[in-house]
N, CA, C, O and CB atoms as a CASP TS submission, in Angstrom:
PFRMAT TS
TARGET T0000
AUTHOR 0000-0000-0000
METHOD Language model
MODEL 1
PARENT N/A
ATOM      1  N   UNK     1     -23.453  63.117  13.908  1.00  0.00           N
ATOM      2  CA  UNK     1     -23.101  62.218  12.816  1.00  0.00           C
ATOM      3  C   UNK     1     -21.588  62.250  12.637  1.00  0.00           C
ATOM      4  O   UNK     1     -20.980  63.321  12.624  1.00  0.00           O
ATOM      5  CB  UNK     1     -23.833  62.615  11.495  1.00  0.00           C
ATOM      6  N   UNK     2     -21.002  61.106  12.503  1.00  0.00           N
ATOM      7  CA  UNK     2     -19.552  61.077  12.314  1.00  0.00           C
ATOM      8  C   UNK     2     -19.207  61.470  10.878  1.00  0.00           C
ATOM      9  O   UNK     2     -19.925  61.141   9.934  1.00  0.00           O
ATOM     10  CB  UNK     2     -18.983  59.674  12.645  1.00  0.00           C
ATOM     11  N   UNK     3     -18.104  62.171  10.745  1.00  0.00           N
ATOM     12  CA  UNK     3     -17.658  62.624   9.425  1.00  0.00           C
ATOM     13  C   UNK     3     -17.171  61.464   8.560  1.00  0.00           C
ATOM     14  O   UNK     3     -17.226  61.538   7.332  1.00  0.00           O
ATOM     15  CB  UNK     3     -16.546  63.657   9.573  1.00  0.00           C
ATOM     16  N   UNK     4     -16.698  60.399   9.195  1.00  0.00           N
ATOM     17  CA  UNK     4     -16.267  59.227   8.420  1.00  0.00           C
ATOM     18  C   UNK     4     -17.409  58.764   7.519  1.00  0.00           C
ATOM     19  O   UNK     4     -17.192  58.431   6.354  1.00  0.00           O
ATOM     20  CB  UNK     4     -15.812  58.069   9.364  1.00  0.00           C
ATOM     21  N   UNK     5     -18.617  58.747   8.059  1.00  0.00           N
ATOM     22  CA  UNK     5     -19.774  58.315   7.285  1.00  0.00           C
ATOM     23  C   UNK     5     -20.007  59.216   6.082  1.00  0.00           C
ATOM     24  O   UNK     5     -20.308  58.741   4.987  1.00  0.00           O
ATOM     25  CB  UNK     5     -21.015  58.290   8.162  1.00  0.00           C
ATOM     26  N   UNK     6     -19.864  60.515   6.293  1.00  0.00           N
ATOM     27  CA  UNK     6     -20.061  61.476   5.205  1.00  0.00           C
ATOM     28  C   UNK     6     -19.029  61.260   4.099  1.00  0.00           C
ATOM     29  O   UNK     6     -19.366  61.298   2.916  1.00  0.00           O
ATOM     30  CB  UNK     6     -19.975  62.919   5.739  1.00  0.00           C
ATOM     31  N   UNK     7     -17.779  61.035   4.481  1.00  0.00           N
ATOM     32  CA  UNK     7     -16.713  60.832   3.499  1.00  0.00           C
ATOM     33  C   UNK     7     -16.944  59.528   2.723  1.00  0.00           C
ATOM     34  O   UNK     7     -16.749  59.479   1.508  1.00  0.00           O
ATOM     35  CB  UNK     7     -15.327  60.808   4.199  1.00  0.00           C
ATOM     36  N   UNK     8     -17.360  58.476   3.433  1.00  0.00           N
ATOM     37  CA  UNK     8     -17.687  57.224   2.742  1.00  0.00           C
ATOM     38  C   UNK     8     -18.827  57.446   1.753  1.00  0.00           C
ATOM     39  O   UNK     8     -18.785  56.942   0.631  1.00  0.00           O
ATOM     40  CB  UNK     8     -18.067  56.122   3.757  1.00  0.00           C
ATOM     41  N   UNK     9     -19.851  58.203   2.171  1.00  0.00           N
ATOM     42  CA  UNK     9     -20.960  58.478   1.256  1.00  0.00           C
ATOM     43  C   UNK     9     -20.456  59.151  -0.013  1.00  0.00           C
ATOM     44  O   UNK     9     -20.881  58.805  -1.115  1.00  0.00           O
ATOM     45  CB  UNK     9     -22.019  59.359   1.938  1.00  0.00           C
ATOM     46  N   UNK    10     -19.556  60.106   0.142  1.00  0.00           N
ATOM     47  CA  UNK    10     -18.999  60.763  -1.041  1.00  0.00           C
ATOM     48  C   UNK    10     -18.230  59.757  -1.897  1.00  0.00           C
ATOM     49  O   UNK    10     -18.402  59.715  -3.115  1.00  0.00           O
ATOM     50  CB  UNK    10     -18.077  61.933  -0.629  1.00  0.00           C
ATOM     51  N   UNK    11     -17.392  58.957  -1.265  1.00  0.00           N
ATOM     52  CA  UNK    11     -16.594  57.979  -2.002  1.00  0.00           C
ATOM     53  C   UNK    11     -17.445  57.031  -2.824  1.00  0.00           C
ATOM     54  O   UNK    11     -17.046  56.600  -3.906  1.00  0.00           O
ATOM     55  CB  UNK    11     -15.742  57.189  -1.050  1.00  0.00           C
ATOM     56  N   UNK    12     -18.609  56.712  -2.309  1.00  0.00           N
ATOM     57  CA  UNK    12     -19.498  55.789  -3.027  1.00  0.00           C
ATOM     58  C   UNK    12     -20.105  56.427  -4.270  1.00  0.00           C
ATOM     59  O   UNK    12     -20.632  55.713  -5.124  1.00  0.00           O
ATOM     60  CB  UNK    12     -20.609  55.308  -2.105  1.00  0.00           C
ATOM     61  N   UNK    13     -20.047  57.754  -4.395  1.00  0.00           N
ATOM     62  CA  UNK    13     -20.577  58.418  -5.588  1.00  0.00           C
ATOM     63  C   UNK    13     -19.577  58.403  -6.736  1.00  0.00           C
ATOM     64  O   UNK    13     -19.938  58.649  -7.887  1.00  0.00           O
ATOM     65  CB  UNK    13     -20.965  59.854  -5.263  1.00  0.00           C
ATOM     66  N   UNK    14     -18.323  58.114  -6.419  1.00  0.00           N
ATOM     67  CA  UNK    14     -17.274  58.066  -7.434  1.00  0.00           C
ATOM     68  C   UNK    14     -17.366  56.712  -8.147  1.00  0.00           C
ATOM     69  O   UNK    14     -17.409  55.680  -7.478  1.00  0.00           O
ATOM     70  CB  UNK    14     -15.846  58.281  -6.794  1.00  0.00           C
ATOM     71  N   UNK    15     -17.396  56.686  -9.468  1.00  0.00           N
ATOM     72  CA  UNK    15     -17.456  55.403 -10.170  1.00  0.00           C
ATOM     73  C   UNK    15     -16.292  54.495  -9.765  1.00  0.00           C
ATOM     74  O   UNK    15     -15.154  54.948  -9.639  1.00  0.00           O
ATOM     75  CB  UNK    15     -17.445  55.628 -11.688  1.00  0.00           C
ATOM     76  N   UNK    16     -16.588  53.225  -9.567  1.00  0.00           N
ATOM     77  CA  UNK    16     -15.550  52.284  -9.127  1.00  0.00           C
ATOM     78  C   UNK    16     -14.365  52.270 -10.070  1.00  0.00           C
ATOM     79  O   UNK    16     -13.231  52.077  -9.632  1.00  0.00           O
ATOM     80  CB  UNK    16     -16.122  50.884  -9.008  1.00  0.00           C
ATOM     81  N   UNK    17     -14.601  52.466 -11.334  1.00  0.00           N
ATOM     82  CA  UNK    17     -13.492  52.437 -12.291  1.00  0.00           C
ATOM     83  C   UNK    17     -12.557  53.633 -12.131  1.00  0.00           C
ATOM     84  O   UNK    17     -11.457  53.631 -12.683  1.00  0.00           O
ATOM     85  CB  UNK    17     -14.032  52.398 -13.709  1.00  0.00           C
ATOM     86  N   UNK    18     -12.974  54.638 -11.395  1.00  0.00           N
ATOM     87  CA  UNK    18     -12.118  55.800 -11.155  1.00  0.00           C
ATOM     88  C   UNK    18     -11.090  55.550 -10.060  1.00  0.00           C
ATOM     89  O   UNK    18     -10.079  56.249  -9.981  1.00  0.00           O
ATOM     90  CB  UNK    18     -12.965  56.998 -10.790  1.00  0.00           C
ATOM     91  N   UNK    19     -11.347  54.551  -9.215  1.00  0.00           N
ATOM     92  CA  UNK    19     -10.418  54.270  -8.122  1.00  0.00           C
ATOM     93  C   UNK    19      -9.205  53.522  -8.646  1.00  0.00           C
ATOM     94  O   UNK    19      -9.321  52.482  -9.293  1.00  0.00           O
ATOM     95  CB  UNK    19     -11.108  53.459  -7.013  1.00  0.00           C
ATOM     96  N   UNK    20      -8.054  54.072  -8.354  1.00  0.00           N
ATOM     97  CA  UNK    20      -6.784  53.420  -8.669  1.00  0.00           C
ATOM     98  C   UNK    20      -6.100  53.133  -7.340  1.00  0.00           C
ATOM     99  O   UNK    20      -6.520  53.667  -6.314  1.00  0.00           O
ATOM    100  CB  UNK    20      -5.874  54.314  -9.615  1.00  0.00           C
ATOM    101  N   UNK    21      -5.069  52.314  -7.329  1.00  0.00           N
ATOM    102  CA  UNK    21      -4.370  52.091  -6.059  1.00  0.00           C
ATOM    103  C   UNK    21      -3.912  53.401  -5.397  1.00  0.00           C
ATOM    104  O   UNK    21      -3.974  53.539  -4.175  1.00  0.00           O
ATOM    105  CB  UNK    21      -3.165  51.185  -6.287  1.00  0.00           C
ATOM    106  N   UNK    22      -3.457  54.352  -6.207  1.00  0.00           N
ATOM    107  CA  UNK    22      -2.987  55.626  -5.648  1.00  0.00           C
ATOM    108  C   UNK    22      -4.145  56.439  -5.064  1.00  0.00           C
ATOM    109  O   UNK    22      -4.046  56.930  -3.939  1.00  0.00           O
ATOM    110  CB  UNK    22      -2.264  56.447  -6.730  1.00  0.00           C
ATOM    111  N   UNK    23      -5.244  56.588  -5.817  1.00  0.00           N
ATOM    112  CA  UNK    23      -6.368  57.373  -5.301  1.00  0.00           C
ATOM    113  C   UNK    23      -7.004  56.689  -4.104  1.00  0.00           C
ATOM    114  O   UNK    23      -7.454  57.355  -3.171  1.00  0.00           O
ATOM    115  CB  UNK    23      -7.414  57.595  -6.394  1.00  0.00           C
ATOM    116  N   UNK    24      -7.044  55.356  -4.124  1.00  0.00           N
ATOM    117  CA  UNK    24      -7.619  54.613  -2.997  1.00  0.00           C
ATOM    118  C   UNK    24      -6.766  54.817  -1.744  1.00  0.00           C
ATOM    119  O   UNK    24      -7.296  54.983  -0.645  1.00  0.00           O
ATOM    120  CB  UNK    24      -7.729  53.101  -3.335  1.00  0.00           C
ATOM    121  N   UNK    25      -5.466  54.803  -1.912  1.00  0.00           N
ATOM    122  CA  UNK    25      -4.558  55.036  -0.791  1.00  0.00           C
ATOM    123  C   UNK    25      -4.779  56.438  -0.209  1.00  0.00           C
ATOM    124  O   UNK    25      -4.813  56.608   1.010  1.00  0.00           O
ATOM    125  CB  UNK    25      -3.086  54.862  -1.241  1.00  0.00           C
ATOM    126  N   UNK    26      -4.926  57.412  -1.062  1.00  0.00           N
ATOM    127  CA  UNK    26      -5.176  58.778  -0.599  1.00  0.00           C
ATOM    128  C   UNK    26      -6.520  58.876   0.118  1.00  0.00           C
ATOM    129  O   UNK    26      -6.631  59.548   1.144  1.00  0.00           O
ATOM    130  CB  UNK    26      -5.135  59.759  -1.779  1.00  0.00           C
ATOM    131  N   UNK    27      -7.526  58.214  -0.414  1.00  0.00           N
ATOM    132  CA  UNK    27      -8.854  58.196   0.211  1.00  0.00           C
ATOM    133  C   UNK    27      -8.776  57.558   1.596  1.00  0.00           C
ATOM    134  O   UNK    27      -9.382  58.052   2.547  1.00  0.00           O
ATOM    135  CB  UNK    27      -9.867  57.430  -0.677  1.00  0.00           C
ATOM    136  N   UNK    28      -8.031  56.466   1.705  1.00  0.00           N
ATOM    137  CA  UNK    28      -7.873  55.800   3.000  1.00  0.00           C
ATOM    138  C   UNK    28      -7.157  56.711   4.001  1.00  0.00           C
ATOM    139  O   UNK    28      -7.490  56.707   5.186  1.00  0.00           O
ATOM    140  CB  UNK    28      -7.094  54.482   2.834  1.00  0.00           C
ATOM    141  N   UNK    29      -6.190  57.480   3.539  1.00  0.00           N
ATOM    142  CA  UNK    29      -5.490  58.424   4.418  1.00  0.00           C
ATOM    143  C   UNK    29      -6.452  59.505   4.922  1.00  0.00           C
ATOM    144  O   UNK    29      -6.416  59.881   6.094  1.00  0.00           O
ATOM    145  CB  UNK    29      -4.297  59.074   3.674  1.00  0.00           C
ATOM    146  N   UNK    30      -7.302  59.994   4.032  1.00  0.00           N
ATOM    147  CA  UNK    30      -8.304  60.981   4.443  1.00  0.00           C
ATOM    148  C   UNK    30      -9.222  60.381   5.505  1.00  0.00           C
ATOM    149  O   UNK    30      -9.503  61.017   6.521  1.00  0.00           O
ATOM    150  CB  UNK    30      -9.132  61.467   3.224  1.00  0.00           C
ATOM    151  N   UNK    31      -9.686  59.162   5.269  1.00  0.00           N
ATOM    152  CA  UNK    31     -10.570  58.508   6.239  1.00  0.00           C
ATOM    153  C   UNK    31      -9.889  58.340   7.597  1.00  0.00           C
ATOM    154  O   UNK    31     -10.519  58.523   8.639  1.00  0.00           O
ATOM    155  CB  UNK    31     -11.018  57.144   5.711  1.00  0.00           C
ATOM    156  N   UNK    32      -8.616  57.996   7.580  1.00  0.00           N
ATOM    157  CA  UNK    32      -7.871  57.833   8.825  1.00  0.00           C
ATOM    158  C   UNK    32      -7.830  59.155   9.592  1.00  0.00           C
ATOM    159  O   UNK    32      -8.051  59.185  10.803  1.00  0.00           O
ATOM    160  CB  UNK    32      -6.438  57.329   8.538  1.00  0.00           C
ATOM    161  N   UNK    33      -7.552  60.228   8.891  1.00  0.00           N
ATOM    162  CA  UNK    33      -7.477  61.541   9.545  1.00  0.00           C
ATOM    163  C   UNK    33      -8.844  62.003  10.034  1.00  0.00           C
ATOM    164  O   UNK    33      -8.958  62.576  11.118  1.00  0.00           O
ATOM    165  CB  UNK    33      -6.893  62.580   8.585  1.00  0.00           C
ATOM    166  N   UNK    34      -9.877  61.757   9.241  1.00  0.00           N
ATOM    167  CA  UNK    34     -11.236  62.133   9.644  1.00  0.00           C
ATOM    168  C   UNK    34     -11.657  61.320  10.872  1.00  0.00           C
ATOM    169  O   UNK    34     -12.322  61.843  11.767  1.00  0.00           O
ATOM    170  CB  UNK    34     -12.241  61.913   8.474  1.00  0.00           C
ATOM    171  N   UNK    35     -11.271  60.046  10.913  1.00  0.00           N
ATOM    172  CA  UNK    35     -11.580  59.211  12.072  1.00  0.00           C
ATOM    173  C   UNK    35     -10.914  59.785  13.328  1.00  0.00           C
ATOM    174  O   UNK    35     -11.522  59.817  14.398  1.00  0.00           O
ATOM    175  CB  UNK    35     -11.119  57.751  11.830  1.00  0.00           C
ATOM    176  N   UNK    36      -9.675  60.231  13.193  1.00  0.00           N
ATOM    177  CA  UNK    36      -8.983  60.852  14.327  1.00  0.00           C
ATOM    178  C   UNK    36      -9.724  62.108  14.789  1.00  0.00           C
ATOM    179  O   UNK    36      -9.851  62.354  15.988  1.00  0.00           O
ATOM    180  CB  UNK    36      -7.526  61.201  13.948  1.00  0.00           C
ATOM    181  N   UNK    37     -10.210  62.897  13.834  1.00  0.00           N
ATOM    182  CA  UNK    37     -10.968  64.099  14.172  1.00  0.00           C
ATOM    183  C   UNK    37     -12.272  63.730  14.878  1.00  0.00           C
ATOM    184  O   UNK    37     -12.625  64.334  15.891  1.00  0.00           O
ATOM    185  CB  UNK    37     -11.261  64.926  12.906  1.00  0.00           C
ATOM    186  N   UNK    38     -12.985  62.736  14.340  1.00  0.00           N
ATOM    187  CA  UNK    38     -14.223  62.281  14.983  1.00  0.00           C
ATOM    188  C   UNK    38     -13.966  61.913  16.441  1.00  0.00           C
ATOM    189  O   UNK    38     -14.736  62.286  17.327  1.00  0.00           O
ATOM    190  CB  UNK    38     -14.815  61.073  14.225  1.00  0.00           C
ATOM    191  N   UNK    39     -12.885  61.184  16.685  1.00  0.00           N
ATOM    192  CA  UNK    39     -12.562  60.773  18.054  1.00  0.00           C
ATOM    193  C   UNK    39     -12.292  61.977  18.942  1.00  0.00           C
ATOM    194  O   UNK    39     -12.748  62.014  20.085  1.00  0.00           O
ATOM    195  CB  UNK    39     -11.352  59.840  18.061  1.00  0.00           C
ATOM    196  N   UNK    40     -11.554  62.967  18.434  1.00  0.00           N
ATOM    197  CA  UNK    40     -11.257  64.176  19.209  1.00  0.00           C
ATOM    198  C   UNK    40     -12.520  64.970  19.510  1.00  0.00           C
ATOM    199  O   UNK    40     -12.626  65.608  20.557  1.00  0.00           O
ATOM    200  CB  UNK    40     -10.258  65.057  18.459  1.00  0.00           C
ATOM    201  N   UNK    41     -13.477  64.926  18.586  1.00  0.00           N
ATOM    202  CA  UNK    41     -14.727  65.660  18.771  1.00  0.00           C
ATOM    203  C   UNK    41     -15.765  64.863  19.556  1.00  0.00           C
ATOM    204  O   UNK    41     -16.855  65.358  19.842  1.00  0.00           O
ATOM    205  CB  UNK    41     -15.298  66.047  17.427  1.00  0.00           C
ATOM    206  N   UNK    42     -15.415  63.622  19.902  1.00  0.00           N
ATOM    207  CA  UNK    42     -16.335  62.790  20.680  1.00  0.00           C
ATOM    208  C   UNK    42     -17.482  62.210  19.881  1.00  0.00           C
ATOM    209  O   UNK    42     -18.512  61.832  20.440  1.00  0.00           O
ATOM    210  CB  UNK    42     -16.889  63.580  21.798  1.00  0.00           C
ATOM    211  N   UNK    43     -17.302  62.140  18.577  1.00  0.00           N
ATOM    212  CA  UNK    43     -18.341  61.553  17.729  1.00  0.00           C
ATOM    213  C   UNK    43     -18.315  60.031  17.870  1.00  0.00           C
ATOM    214  O   UNK    43     -17.244  59.434  17.979  1.00  0.00           O
ATOM    215  CB  UNK    43     -18.145  61.970  16.240  1.00  0.00           C
ATOM    216  N   UNK    44     -19.483  59.409  17.868  1.00  0.00           N
ATOM    217  CA  UNK    44     -19.510  57.952  17.990  1.00  0.00           C
ATOM    218  C   UNK    44     -19.041  57.285  16.706  1.00  0.00           C
ATOM    219  O   UNK    44     -19.144  57.855  15.620  1.00  0.00           O
ATOM    220  CB  UNK    44     -20.918  57.471  18.345  1.00  0.00           C
ATOM    221  N   UNK    45     -18.520  56.061  16.848  1.00  0.00           N
ATOM    222  CA  UNK    45     -18.192  55.292  15.646  1.00  0.00           C
ATOM    223  C   UNK    45     -19.496  54.968  14.940  1.00  0.00           C
ATOM    224  O   UNK    45     -20.525  54.743  15.577  1.00  0.00           O
ATOM    225  CB  UNK    45     -17.389  53.982  15.991  1.00  0.00           C
ATOM    226  N   UNK    46     -19.438  54.949  13.636  1.00  0.00           N
ATOM    227  CA  UNK    46     -20.687  54.752  12.885  1.00  0.00           C
ATOM    228  C   UNK    46     -20.480  53.716  11.787  1.00  0.00           C
ATOM    229  O   UNK    46     -20.656  54.002  10.603  1.00  0.00           O
ATOM    230  CB  UNK    46     -21.182  56.091  12.273  1.00  0.00           C
ATOM    231  N   UNK    47     -20.105  52.520  12.197  1.00  0.00           N
ATOM    232  CA  UNK    47     -19.884  51.436  11.242  1.00  0.00           C
ATOM    233  C   UNK    47     -21.177  51.152  10.483  1.00  0.00           C
ATOM    234  O   UNK    47     -22.249  51.054  11.080  1.00  0.00           O
ATOM    235  CB  UNK    47     -19.381  50.157  11.962  1.00  0.00           C
ATOM    236  N   UNK    48     -21.066  51.024   9.182  1.00  0.00           N
ATOM    237  CA  UNK    48     -22.215  50.737   8.322  1.00  0.00           C
ATOM    238  C   UNK    48     -21.860  49.534   7.455  1.00  0.00           C
ATOM    239  O   UNK    48     -20.923  49.606   6.660  1.00  0.00           O
ATOM    240  CB  UNK    48     -22.601  51.983   7.438  1.00  0.00           C
ATOM    241  N   UNK    49     -22.591  48.431   7.594  1.00  0.00           N
ATOM    242  CA  UNK    49     -22.287  47.232   6.811  1.00  0.00           C
ATOM    243  C   UNK    49     -22.307  47.468   5.299  1.00  0.00           C
ATOM    244  O   UNK    49     -21.535  46.849   4.567  1.00  0.00           O
ATOM    245  CB  UNK    49     -23.267  46.147   7.156  1.00  0.00           C
ATOM    246  N   UNK    50     -23.179  48.353   4.830  1.00  0.00           N
ATOM    247  CA  UNK    50     -23.236  48.630   3.385  1.00  0.00           C
ATOM    248  C   UNK    50     -21.966  49.331   2.925  1.00  0.00           C
ATOM    249  O   UNK    50     -21.464  49.059   1.835  1.00  0.00           O
ATOM    250  CB  UNK    50     -24.471  49.492   3.041  1.00  0.00           C
ATOM    251  N   UNK    51     -21.455  50.218   3.739  1.00  0.00           N
ATOM    252  CA  UNK    51     -20.225  50.923   3.371  1.00  0.00           C
ATOM    253  C   UNK    51     -19.034  49.977   3.459  1.00  0.00           C
ATOM    254  O   UNK    51     -18.106  50.064   2.656  1.00  0.00           O
ATOM    255  CB  UNK    51     -20.003  52.153   4.282  1.00  0.00           C
ATOM    256  N   UNK    52     -19.060  49.085   4.422  1.00  0.00           N
ATOM    257  CA  UNK    52     -17.989  48.085   4.536  1.00  0.00           C
ATOM    258  C   UNK    52     -17.995  47.172   3.309  1.00  0.00           C
ATOM    259  O   UNK    52     -16.935  46.795   2.811  1.00  0.00           O
ATOM    260  CB  UNK    52     -18.151  47.246   5.838  1.00  0.00           C
ATOM    261  N   UNK    53     -19.172  46.819   2.829  1.00  0.00           N
ATOM    262  CA  UNK    53     -19.277  45.977   1.633  1.00  0.00           C
ATOM    263  C   UNK    53     -18.740  46.723   0.414  1.00  0.00           C
ATOM    264  O   UNK    53     -18.082  46.127  -0.440  1.00  0.00           O
ATOM    265  CB  UNK    53     -20.745  45.545   1.395  1.00  0.00           C
ATOM    266  N   UNK    54     -19.018  48.022   0.331  1.00  0.00           N
ATOM    267  CA  UNK    54     -18.504  48.832  -0.779  1.00  0.00           C
ATOM    268  C   UNK    54     -16.979  48.855  -0.756  1.00  0.00           C
ATOM    269  O   UNK    54     -16.338  48.699  -1.796  1.00  0.00           O
ATOM    270  CB  UNK    54     -19.061  50.273  -0.709  1.00  0.00           C
ATOM    271  N   UNK    55     -16.397  49.049   0.428  1.00  0.00           N
ATOM    272  CA  UNK    55     -14.936  49.062   0.564  1.00  0.00           C
ATOM    273  C   UNK    55     -14.364  47.739   0.071  1.00  0.00           C
ATOM    274  O   UNK    55     -13.371  47.717  -0.656  1.00  0.00           O
ATOM    275  CB  UNK    55     -14.517  49.320   2.038  1.00  0.00           C
ATOM    276  N   UNK    56     -14.988  46.648   0.467  1.00  0.00           N
ATOM    277  CA  UNK    56     -14.513  45.328   0.052  1.00  0.00           C
ATOM    278  C   UNK    56     -14.576  45.187  -1.471  1.00  0.00           C
ATOM    279  O   UNK    56     -13.649  44.653  -2.081  1.00  0.00           O
ATOM    280  CB  UNK    56     -15.347  44.218   0.727  1.00  0.00           C
ATOM    281  N   UNK    57     -15.649  45.656  -2.079  1.00  0.00           N
ATOM    282  CA  UNK    57     -15.786  45.584  -3.540  1.00  0.00           C
ATOM    283  C   UNK    57     -14.661  46.349  -4.241  1.00  0.00           C
ATOM    284  O   UNK    57     -14.045  45.844  -5.180  1.00  0.00           O
ATOM    285  CB  UNK    57     -17.153  46.143  -3.976  1.00  0.00           C
ATOM    286  N   UNK    58     -14.405  47.566  -3.776  1.00  0.00           N
ATOM    287  CA  UNK    58     -13.356  48.378  -4.394  1.00  0.00           C
ATOM    288  C   UNK    58     -11.997  47.701  -4.220  1.00  0.00           C
ATOM    289  O   UNK    58     -11.219  47.599  -5.168  1.00  0.00           O
ATOM    290  CB  UNK    58     -13.333  49.802  -3.783  1.00  0.00           C
ATOM    291  N   UNK    59     -11.723  47.243  -3.006  1.00  0.00           N
ATOM    292  CA  UNK    59     -10.425  46.619  -2.754  1.00  0.00           C
ATOM    293  C   UNK    59     -10.239  45.335  -3.556  1.00  0.00           C
ATOM    294  O   UNK    59      -9.134  45.053  -4.020  1.00  0.00           O
ATOM    295  CB  UNK    59     -10.269  46.324  -1.274  1.00  0.00           C
ATOM    296  N   UNK    60     -11.302  44.556  -3.725  1.00  0.00           N
ATOM    297  CA  UNK    60     -11.205  43.339  -4.548  1.00  0.00           C
ATOM    298  C   UNK    60     -10.942  43.694  -6.005  1.00  0.00           C
ATOM    299  O   UNK    60     -10.145  43.034  -6.672  1.00  0.00           O
ATOM    300  CB  UNK    60     -12.496  42.499  -4.433  1.00  0.00           C
ATOM    301  N   UNK    61     -11.609  44.735  -6.503  1.00  0.00           N
ATOM    302  CA  UNK    61     -11.387  45.159  -7.889  1.00  0.00           C
ATOM    303  C   UNK    61      -9.957  45.634  -8.079  1.00  0.00           C
ATOM    304  O   UNK    61      -9.324  45.304  -9.082  1.00  0.00           O
ATOM    305  CB  UNK    61     -12.371  46.274  -8.283  1.00  0.00           C
ATOM    306  N   UNK    62      -9.440  46.401  -7.134  1.00  0.00           N
ATOM    307  CA  UNK    62      -8.065  46.888  -7.240  1.00  0.00           C
ATOM    308  C   UNK    62      -7.070  45.739  -7.157  1.00  0.00           C
ATOM    309  O   UNK    62      -6.054  45.747  -7.851  1.00  0.00           O
ATOM    310  CB  UNK    62      -7.774  47.914  -6.143  1.00  0.00           C
ATOM    311  N   UNK    63      -7.352  44.759  -6.319  1.00  0.00           N
ATOM    312  CA  UNK    63      -6.458  43.595  -6.208  1.00  0.00           C
ATOM    313  C   UNK    63      -6.421  42.842  -7.538  1.00  0.00           C
ATOM    314  O   UNK    63      -5.352  42.431  -7.989  1.00  0.00           O
ATOM    315  CB  UNK    63      -6.921  42.645  -5.057  1.00  0.00           C
ATOM    316  N   UNK    64      -7.569  42.662  -8.158  1.00  0.00           N
ATOM    317  CA  UNK    64      -7.613  41.999  -9.465  1.00  0.00           C
ATOM    318  C   UNK    64      -6.800  42.763 -10.497  1.00  0.00           C
ATOM    319  O   UNK    64      -6.083  42.164 -11.299  1.00  0.00           O
ATOM    320  CB  UNK    64      -9.057  41.855  -9.945  1.00  0.00           C
ATOM    321  N   UNK    65      -6.913  44.085 -10.475  1.00  0.00           N
ATOM    322  CA  UNK    65      -6.138  44.906 -11.415  1.00  0.00           C
ATOM    323  C   UNK    65      -4.642  44.730 -11.185  1.00  0.00           C
ATOM    324  O   UNK    65      -3.871  44.601 -12.136  1.00  0.00           O
ATOM    325  CB  UNK    65      -6.520  46.390 -11.278  1.00  0.00           C
ATOM    326  N   UNK    66      -4.238  44.726  -9.925  1.00  0.00           N
ATOM    327  CA  UNK    66      -2.817  44.543  -9.601  1.00  0.00           C
ATOM    328  C   UNK    66      -2.331  43.158  -9.994  1.00  0.00           C
ATOM    329  O   UNK    66      -1.204  43.001 -10.463  1.00  0.00           O
ATOM    330  CB  UNK    66      -2.576  44.772  -8.111  1.00  0.00           C
ATOM    331  N   UNK    67      -3.179  42.152  -9.802  1.00  0.00           N
ATOM    332  CA  UNK    67      -2.804  40.774 -10.144  1.00  0.00           C
ATOM    333  C   UNK    67      -2.637  40.584 -11.655  1.00  0.00           C
ATOM    334  O   UNK    67      -1.888  39.713 -12.096  1.00  0.00           O
ATOM    335  CB  UNK    67      -3.856  39.795  -9.614  1.00  0.00           C
ATOM    336  N   UNK    68      -3.334  41.397 -12.440  1.00  0.00           N
ATOM    337  CA  UNK    68      -3.280  41.281 -13.905  1.00  0.00           C
ATOM    338  C   UNK    68      -2.127  42.056 -14.521  1.00  0.00           C
ATOM    339  O   UNK    68      -1.925  41.998 -15.734  1.00  0.00           O
ATOM    340  CB  UNK    68      -4.577  41.761 -14.507  1.00  0.00           C
ATOM    341  N   UNK    69      -1.368  42.779 -13.708  1.00  0.00           N
ATOM    342  CA  UNK    69      -0.251  43.543 -14.264  1.00  0.00           C
ATOM    343  C   UNK    69       1.046  42.790 -14.139  1.00  0.00           C
ATOM    344  O   UNK    69       2.091  43.288 -14.557  1.00  0.00           O
ATOM    345  CB  UNK    69      -0.129  44.886 -13.580  1.00  0.00           C
TER
END
Protein backbone atom coordinates (compact mmCIF):
# COMPACT_ATOMS: atom_id res chain seq x y z
CA UNK A 1 0.00 0.00 0.00
CA UNK A 2 1.38 3.39 -0.86
CA UNK A 3 1.88 5.81 2.01
CA UNK A 4 0.38 8.65 -0.03
CA UNK A 5 -2.98 6.92 0.35
CA UNK A 6 -2.56 6.65 4.11
CA UNK A 7 -1.68 10.35 4.42
CA UNK A 8 -4.68 11.34 2.29
CA UNK A 9 -6.90 9.18 4.50
CA UNK A 10 -5.64 11.06 7.54
CA UNK A 11 -6.13 14.43 5.84
CA UNK A 12 -9.74 13.57 5.13
CA UNK A 13 -10.38 13.15 8.88
CA UNK A 14 -9.45 16.78 9.51
CA UNK A 15 -12.49 19.08 9.30
CA UNK A 16 -12.41 21.12 6.09
CA UNK A 17 -12.71 24.32 8.07
CA UNK A 18 -9.38 23.53 9.74
CA UNK A 19 -7.49 23.76 6.45
CA UNK A 20 -5.92 27.14 5.83
CA UNK A 21 -3.68 28.07 2.90
CA UNK A 22 -0.65 27.60 5.17
CA UNK A 23 -1.68 24.20 6.58
CA UNK A 24 -2.74 23.03 3.11
CA UNK A 25 0.64 24.03 1.71
CA UNK A 26 2.39 22.08 4.47
CA UNK A 27 0.15 19.06 3.84
CA UNK A 28 0.98 19.20 0.13
CA UNK A 29 4.70 19.29 0.96
CA UNK A 30 4.30 16.19 3.14
CA UNK A 31 2.47 14.42 0.32
CA UNK A 32 5.23 15.34 -2.13
CA UNK A 33 7.89 13.89 0.16
CA UNK A 34 5.86 10.76 0.89
CA UNK A 35 5.35 10.27 -2.86
CA UNK A 36 9.13 10.44 -3.33
CA UNK A 37 9.54 7.82 -0.60
CA UNK A 38 6.90 5.58 -2.19
CA UNK A 39 8.80 5.75 -5.48
CA UNK A 40 12.12 4.88 -3.79
CA UNK A 41 10.46 1.93 -2.06
CA UNK A 42 8.90 0.74 -5.32
CA UNK A 43 5.34 1.24 -4.14
CA UNK A 44 2.77 1.54 -6.92
CA UNK A 45 0.90 4.77 -7.52
CA UNK A 46 -2.49 4.54 -5.90
CA UNK A 47 -4.66 7.25 -7.40
CA UNK A 48 -8.12 7.29 -5.81
CA UNK A 49 -10.89 9.33 -7.46
CA UNK A 50 -12.58 9.93 -4.09
CA UNK A 51 -9.41 11.39 -2.63
CA UNK A 52 -8.89 13.51 -5.74
CA UNK A 53 -12.43 14.85 -5.32
CA UNK A 54 -11.68 15.68 -1.67
CA UNK A 55 -8.54 17.59 -2.70
CA UNK A 56 -10.58 19.56 -5.22
CA UNK A 57 -13.20 20.42 -2.57
CA UNK A 58 -10.58 21.70 -0.14
CA UNK A 59 -8.77 23.70 -2.81
CA UNK A 60 -12.03 25.27 -4.04
CA UNK A 61 -12.95 26.25 -0.47
CA UNK A 62 -9.53 27.79 0.10
CA UNK A 63 -9.74 29.68 -3.21
CA UNK A 64 -13.10 31.12 -2.18
CA UNK A 65 -11.63 32.22 1.14
CA UNK A 66 -8.71 33.91 -0.62
CA UNK A 67 -11.05 35.60 -3.11
CA UNK A 68 -13.11 37.06 -0.24
CA UNK A 69 -10.13 38.73 1.42
